C-alpha positions, 0 to 999 in steps of 0.5 A: 241753129246748133253748133258743130259740136252739138251736131256731132254729139260732142257737147255733153261728153266734153262737158263731162270730161272737163268736169272730171278734169277740174275735179281731179286737179285738187291742190296737193296735200301739205305734209306736217313736220311729224309726217315728213320725219316719219317718211324720211325714217322710212326711206332710211329703213328701206335703204338699210334693208337693201343688201350692202355692196360687196366692197363694203362687205369685204372692208368691214370683214377685214376691219373686224379681223384686224381689230380681233388680231390687235385685241388678241395681241394686246391681251397676249402681251404681243402688241408691241411685236405686232406693231413693230412687224407692221412698222418694218413692213411699212419701212420696207415698202417706203424704202422700195419707193426711194424714201429710205433714210440715206443721209443723216446730218448731225451738228453741234456734237462735240463729245458725243460720237455720231454712232452714239447719236444714231443709236440713241435716235434709233436710226439705221439702214432699215428705217424710212422717212414716213415711218420715222418718228421725229418726236420720239427720237428727240425725246430719246436724245434729250433723255441722255445726260450729255444732251441739253437740247435736241432737234430732229427734222425729216427732209424728203425724200431721204434725209434726217437732220439732227442738231445737238446742244450738249451740256458743258463738261466741267470736271471729272469725278471718280467714285468707287472706281467709276469715272464720270464727266460732270456738269458745273452743278455736279450732275454726271453727264457722261461716262469717261472711257477715253481721254476726251476729258483729260484736261478737266479738273479731277475730283475723287470721293463721296460728295466731291462732285457737289463741291467741285466749284470749291476745288476749282477755287483751290486750284486757282489759289495754287498759282504756279503750282497748279500744273503739278496738281493731279486731283482733289480728294475729298476726305470724309466730305469735310476737307481736301487733299491735293494729290500732286502728279509726283504722288505727294499729298498736300493735306489742307485744313477744313477751315481756311484751306486757301491760307494753307496754300498761301503758306505752301507757296511761300515755302516752295518759293523760299526753300523748294520744299516740294523737291524734298524726299517727302510723301506728304505735307500736312497743313492741318494745324495752323502755323505748323507743317508736318512732313512725311518722308519717304522710307529712304529719306526717313532712314537717312534722316534717322542715321544722320541724327544718330551720328549727331547724338553719338558725336555728342560728349 
């Protein structure tokens, strides 16, 4: 008895078909590491050989043109100007978005005006917060001799906060007609252009700034006569003259000037010596005082002594 498949003549063909299927379903080949790397590099080469997207072409073109322009500006010495113009454009755009510098708060400044602080920090109506460099502003402020420390902060959308710690002015120093406020160590910290430092000790002469603490000590020794002193003049960088507000000079010795001041105080308390018609009192010789009279007082003294001599037999 034959099966239905045999009757239909399908047996041999079916077996041949199944054999073919079994033969074709062989296991896949496993690629070695070198082969995998070769195929990966081939894929990249194929991708790079394809045409670049149009947007990428435009971006690369703009980048090349910008780099060429910056390189040319740098070679021509105009890079700062180009960058400044770019910054101005950025400031304009930021201000149009409401990010311009509209409020500036300054604290801690006693002797520096706000306008001076803003000028040093580089702040004006054209600036914007995104393009304002707080690090550079801080460095510029601390480069000023009067500023000991500064902090600069941005508060969005439109505020800059500046805090200043000033050096303490200790005295005023005049040299060759230039007048400066100085710190306790003698370092000039500000130019004197008004009366802000009128109450500080005033020293005059080459090297007087470095010895200002010595002069302040002499002022203290003057006791009740201190308000009469206008300035201390350092002579030949060796000794002090005290210039009184009346124009009288008190010439102090190089050694022991405090002793000479004590002698002056004694004479003033006993005989009101400073009320005499004198231009200078010289205490440079220990134990002696030389007085330079005014012209009128000298003439009166000479006349009186001539009369005395004439009256003698």
